[in-house]
Structure formats: structure tokens, C-alpha cells
C-alpha positions in Angstrom: 83.9 123.7 99.0 80.7 123.2 100.5 80.9 119.6 98.9 84.3 119.1 100.3 83.9 119.9 103.6 80.6 117.8 103.3 82.9 114.7 102.3 85.1 115.3 105.3 82.5 115.1 108.2 81.4 111.8 106.2 85.0 110.6 106.3 84.9 112.1 110.0 81.7 110.3 110.8 82.3 106.9 109.3 85.9 106.8 110.1 88.3 104.8 112.7 89.6 106.2 115.8 92.4 106.4 113.7 91.2 108.6 111.4 89.4 111.0 113.9 92.8 111.0 115.5 94.2 112.8 112.6 91.6 114.9 111.9 91.6 116.3 115.6 95.8 116.8 115.2 95.3 118.5 111.8 92.0 120.6 112.8 94.1 122.3 115.7 96.7 122.9 113.3 94.9 124.4 110.9 92.9 126.7 113.8 95.8 127.7 115.4 97.7 128.6 112.1 94.2 131.2 111.4 94.7 132.4 115.2 98.6 133.3 114.8 98.0 135.3 111.7 95.2 136.8 113.3 97.7 137.7 116.5 100.3 139.1 113.9 98.3 141.2 112.0 96.4 142.9 114.9 99.7 143.0 116.8 98.4 141.0 119.8 101.9 139.6 121.6 100.2 139.1 125.4 99.3 135.7 124.6 101.0 132.9 122.7 98.4 130.7 121.6 100.9 127.4 121.0 103.2 127.5 124.0 99.3 128.5 125.8 98.5 124.8 125.1 101.8 123.2 125.2 103.0 121.3 128.2 105.4 123.2 130.3 108.4 122.3 132.0 108.2 124.4 134.9 105.9 123.0 138.0 104.3 126.0 139.2 103.0 127.1 135.5 102.0 124.0 134.6 99.6 123.8 138.0 97.8 126.8 136.8 97.6 125.3 132.8 96.9 121.3 133.6 94.9 121.5 130.5 98.4 121.2 129.1 98.9 117.5 130.0 96.3 117.0 127.3 96.3 119.6 124.6 99.9 119.3 124.1 99.8 116.0 122.1 97.3 117.7 119.3 99.0 120.7 118.8 102.0 120.9 115.8 104.1 123.9 114.8 105.2 122.8 111.9 103.8 121.0 109.0 106.9 118.4 108.3 106.3 117.9 112.0 102.4 116.6 111.7 103.0 114.9 108.8 105.4 112.6 109.9 103.6 111.8 113.4 100.5 111.1 111.6 102.0 108.7 108.9 103.4 106.9 112.1 100.4 106.7 113.5 98.4 105.5 110.2 101.1 102.9 109.4 100.9 101.6 113.2 97.9 102.3 114.2 96.1 99.8 111.2 98.9 97.0 112.4 97.2 97.6 116.0 93.4 97.2 115.3 94.3 94.3 113.4 94.7 92.9 117.3 92.9 95.8 119.4 89.7 97.7 119.4 89.7 101.6 118.7 88.7 101.8 122.0 91.9 100.8 123.7 94.3 102.9 120.8 92.5 106.1 121.7 93.0 104.8 125.7 96.9 104.0 124.7 97.4 107.0 122.9 96.0 109.3 125.5 98.1 107.6 128.1 101.4 107.5 125.8 101.1 111.3 125.6 99.9 111.6 129.2 104.1 109.4 130.4 105.7 111.5 127.9 104.6 114.5 129.1 105.4 113.4 132.9 109.2 112.0 132.2 109.9 115.4 130.4 108.4 117.8 133.0 110.4 115.0 135.4 113.5 115.1 133.7 113.9 119.2 133.2 113.6 119.1 137.0 115.9 116.8 138.1 118.6 116.4 135.5 120.9 118.7 135.3 121.8 118.7 131.8 117.9 119.6 131.2 117.5 122.5 134.5 120.3 124.4 133.3 118.3 124.9 129.9 115.5 126.6 131.8 111.7 126.4 131.7 110.3 125.5 128.4 107.4 123.8 127.0 106.8 121.1 124.9 104.5 120.0 121.8 103.5 117.2 119.6 101.5 113.7 119.0 105.0 112.3 118.8 104.9 110.6 122.7 101.3 109.0 122.0 102.5 107.7 118.6 105.5 106.1 119.8 102.9 104.6 122.8 101.0 102.9 119.4 104.0 101.8 117.9 105.5 100.0 120.8 102.2 98.6 121.8 101.6 97.4 118.4 105.4 96.0 118.0 106.2 94.4 121.2 102.2 92.2 121.2 102.9 90.6 117.5 107.1 91.3 116.8 106.9 89.0 114.1 104.6 91.4 111.8 106.7 92.8 109.0 106.6 96.1 106.7 107.7 96.8 103.6 110.6 99.8 103.5 112.2 101.2 100.5 115.3 99.9 99.7 115.0 97.6 102.5 112.2 95.5 101.5 110.3 93.1 104.8 111.5 94.5 107.7 109.9 93.2 111.1 108.2 96.4 113.5 110.0 95.5 116.1 112.9 96.4 114.7 111.7 99.3 113.8 110.5 100.4 116.5 113.7 99.8 118.3 115.6 101.4 115.6 113.1 104.7 116.8 113.8 104.4 120.7 117.7 103.7 120.2 117.4 107.1 117.8 115.9 109.3 120.4 117.7 107.6 123.3 120.9 108.9 121.7 119.6 112.2 121.2 118.6 112.9 124.8 122.2 114.7 124.7 121.3 116.7 121.8 120.6 120.6 121.6 117.8 119.7 119.2 114.0 119.5 120.5 115.3 117.7 123.7 112.3 117.6 125.4 110.7 116.3 122.5 113.4 113.1 122.4 112.8 113.0 126.4 108.9 112.5 126.0 109.3 110.0 123.2 111.0 107.4 125.5 107.9 108.6 128.2 105.8 107.5 125.7 107.6 104.0 124.2 108.1 103.0 127.8 104.4 103.2 128.2 103.8 101.3 124.6 106.0 98.8 125.9 104.5 98.0 129.1 101.2 97.8 128.0 102.0 95.1 125.0 104.0 93.0 128.0 101.3 93.4 130.6 98.6 92.7 128.1 100.5 89.2 127.1 99.8 88.4 130.6 96.7 88.9 130.9 96.2 92.7 132.0 95.4 95.4 130.1 96.5 98.8 131.6 94.5 100.9 129.5 91.2 99.9 131.0 91.0 102.7 133.2 91.4 105.2 130.9 88.7 103.4 128.5 86.1 103.6 131.3 86.9 106.8 132.0 86.7 107.8 128.6 83.0 105.9 128.2 82.0 107.9 131.3 82.9 111.4 129.8 81.2 110.5 126.2 78.1 109.0 128.3 77.5 112.8 130.3 77.2 114.1 126.1 74.8 111.4 125.0 71.4 112.7 124.9 68.8 110.2 126.7 66.0 109.0 124.6 63.2 108.9 127.0 61.0 106.6 127.1 58.8 103.7 129.2 60.5 102.4 131.8 61.4 98.6 131.9 64.1 96.6 133.1 66.6 95.2 130.9 69.8 93.0 132.1 72.6 94.2 130.5 75.6 91.8 129.8 79.5 93.0 130.2 81.4 93.4 127.1 84.3 91.6 126.3 87.6 93.3 126.8 90.2 92.9 124.0 92.6 90.1 126.0 89.0 88.2 126.6 88.2 88.4 122.9 91.6 87.2 121.9 91.9 84.0 124.5 88.5 83.3 123.4 89.2 83.0 119.8 91.9 81.7 120.6 90.6 78.7 122.2 88.2 78.1 119.6 91.2 77.9 117.4 93.2 75.4 119.5 89.3 73.5 119.6 89.4 73.4 115.5 92.8 72.2 114.8 92.5 69.8 116.9 89.0 68.3 115.2 90.9 68.7 112.3 93.9 66.7 113.4 91.4 63.9 114.2 89.7 64.2 110.6 93.0 63.8 109.2 94.4 60.9 111.0 91.1 59.1 111.5 88.5 60.1 109.0 84.9 62.3 108.5 83.3 58.8 110.4 85.7 58.7 113.8 84.1 62.5 114.8 81.5 63.0 117.6 78.5 64.8 116.3 79.5 67.6 118.5 82.7 67.8 116.8 81.2 67.5 113.5 78.5 70.5 114.9 81.7 72.6 115.7 83.4 72.1 112.6 80.5 73.1 110.5 79.7 76.1 112.5 83.2 77.2 111.9 82.8 76.8 108.2 80.6 79.1 107.8 82.3 81.4 109.7 
């Protein structure tokens, strides 16, 4: 048992942001199941731990439990609910990380979850069909995961996934199909809050992809906020005082643009090489071609 725990710890430490999000959701699920069993055995009914972490639709309760805007997106009551959310996160998260950093994925996950929660609260306080249902609460990572799905699908819609019985299908079609299913389920009495939240997360993911293509990363402020929070808990190393000049890290958009520009230069050199031969290249072009061949 100790070996299994050690391996899980190692997997968490060395894993990417997808692995850590899956771990977080799974650990919360197991912990809540243990708490529910204990509460049941000792007849503790004053507090329901799951609803205490779920985001309420009733605004006064939400204001007294503001943390639920964050906690709800890591809480699942049923195993299948957890399983399918984590599978979607893993499949589309892997595609997302081909073009963006884990920092951006984590930020979009949180923003998608927040967007889903806010749309849920607004809908259940303004739309007659939902207001008649009375106060309720919502849990699940679906809205956060939908933001990742839509972000990946609409940033690179040509990417394909192999589906059982269907073969290769463009991920943008999968994302659109999932969105349509949620939209058509908005009037269903089964999990109405969940479908509303899915729409909110999906719209946030779509906006992220469209804005990113225009050179604007809407997750930047969340990434900076997370960096600041992580920095608060990092131990400061004591050492000699020295003045160090730090260079600013590239954003995902800047990195992708630089790589795109570099590739265009290499393509132009290769075209020249094909048409006029190696002797037609300047010394600088030869150096760029040589450097590119080593990458």
C-alpha cells in the first residue's frame, strides 16, 4: 500500500497540469465519500458536505459561501460523472497542450468553471422556467472542461480524433455536437443547472480561442493571479543580495508567433535552395538553414 501511495505521489509531482487536475478532482471525490459515510454512521445531518461545496443559485446564500464559485468545479457526487469529465479533460487537454502551456490550460479551466457558475446563477434568477424550480445548487467540472474542449477545437479545428465506429472526426465537430446537445437539453428537467453551466464554459472557451487568434490572451490575468498565489507559499531562499536583471517570459501567443515567423523564413530559404541551388544562398541564409537542421 505504501508503494502505491509513493508512486501516486511521484506521478503527481512529475505530471503535467492535466494529471494534477485529475488528481485533485479524484481526491476530492474520495474524501467526500469518506465524509458522507462518517456523517451517515453518526447521524450527522446538519451539514451536507457536498451541497456545502456546490455553488448555490440563491444569491444571498452564494454571497455567504463565495468559495463555492471555485470549489464546485472539483466536486462530483457520482463516479460516472467524475469519470466522463476526467476523460474529456484528458483527451482534449492533451490536444490543448500541443499549442499552449499548462499554465494557460489551468487558467482556462478556472475561468470556464467561473463562467459556468455565473451563467447558472443568472439563469436561475432571471429565466422563468428556472426560477419556478426554486433554489438549488450545482457541482461538477463539466463547465471547466467544456472551456478546454472549445478552446482546443476552435483554435485548431482541423485536428482529428479517432472515434469508435466513425473513424477520424474533426474535433470542432465533436465540440459543436456537444454544445448542441447541451443547448437542446436546456428545457429538460434532468440536470438543468448542469446544461446551463456547460453553455457558459463552452462560450468562454470559444471566446478564448477567437481572441487568441487575434493576439489577445484572456487568461493572462488569471495566470498572473495564480503565479502570485503560488509565490506566497514558496519558501524564500536566503542568500547574498545581488542585482539581477530578469527577462520577461514569452506568452503563448508570442511564442507561437515567433515560431511561425521563423518557419516562414526557413520555408523561403528552402524554396530558394530548390530553385537556384545551394550556391545561391547567402552566408546568413546558410547559417539559418544549418541552425534549423540541428533543432
